[in-house]
C-alpha angles and dihedrals in degrees: 000000000000119000112264122239104267110233129182088262094056093038088055093051093048092046095050092050089048090051091053096047094044090054095056121091116175093173094261134052109309107246111212125181121200101206136179144114119303113292094012091131099261097142093050094048092045090054091048093049090049090059094046096044091051087051087059091056103261123123111238134213108199114194140155131226083229088081088061099058122131115240118281093256091061095038091057101033091108091048135285092266097041113126090193088052091054094048097042103034112024101078131052097222092165090061094043088054098044100037101036122010100039093044092053095042134078109320094005122137095234092238110125141170117231092205141000097195136040098225098197094046093035088224129131116257111227100178119144116264119265127225119239122216108247091240096046124129113222113209113190122176124203149113121266094026093143097051111130096267093057111024099096091044092076127080092195134011126199110202120199110211111209132158113249093235091054092047094046093053089046095045098043089051090048095046101037094114095041096050100042107268137325099289094048091045092052089048094052092048090055100039102034119010102037096033086058090048090052089055090049094052093048095050101038111025091218094176092056094045097046118101093213126038126189124188103221110172087118105034092195090056099037112168128213106230104170136003135172102033151009124281109296096020124124128225131202116233123184113206126188095167145035097337086075090064115101093220090053092047090051093048098045102031104020092234144058113264127229111230145167128220114254143149141229117213131213092036135098133204128238135162133261130195109228121212099180105111094206091055092045090050092050097045098033093230142066092216110088129171117244129191129214140163116308141169120301090257095052122102140179124212123216145125130283113219127194104220139163122261086247088059092047086056089053090049091051092055093045095055114080124238093263086075124072121193118236137173107243134178117252127225089236093053131265121057139265139190116263134178111239133182112282 
């Protein structure tokens, strides 16, 4: 598909996801899957995230599940229109696991293969493995990334939530020439690609499992729905500013939050003048505290809240671009997300 027009809304979403990913260090390359039904916009978002994560100082490996297809003879052995054939035979999940995810995961040797098949030429790829930097972020786009063979091979999954009707129109237009004309493309999306995706959604609940969810019916106005955990998880957020105010909590989260006093050390507080009218309206002031690096003896007091990943997404969109979210140790032990000076 063509790249969408990048608006401030989409740029904010991409930036907040990049902040989140760049802050995570599992001790090996961070393995991120960009998942969703066919024609959800996965390749476009993965490419945008690659740029944003690199801007935040992390090396990026950008790959596609397309490089891990089975040969055409296996992909089509149940019939060109078979949805089960697409779901069961299209992708070489065993190779993706052994040649990519396990090698970049805990105990892996860091030597990975970007692809095992040239999809256009339908020929095996026998290039020598590459070595991933230990702090790299792997971004892999594809459908079915959370099927049982792969689900625990990801450290984070971004799921693009798109209606089937929207994706069908988008995909059939994109693949008209490849699939033999607009009518044939539309038929294949209904009978094969999206029928397989419906099976995937029913059997695996990829939206509920994903740590990050983006509503992407309108790519130019993509909306961050959830970040920081799967459905039902909780997230620790340290606030030293306006998110402690009851009126801000009600406007952003629809409820009052329960929290405990705490501190972060090695940081100091300053003040920032806010120009975003929505933030000013919610907080009642254009003067907001902001925290940046300080001396070892400095500390900042605030409150730790246990919130849902949906509420962390709301907090991400409330905070203006001068703040960047980081994972920081707490004085009481453990860690929490906190918004720091850019």
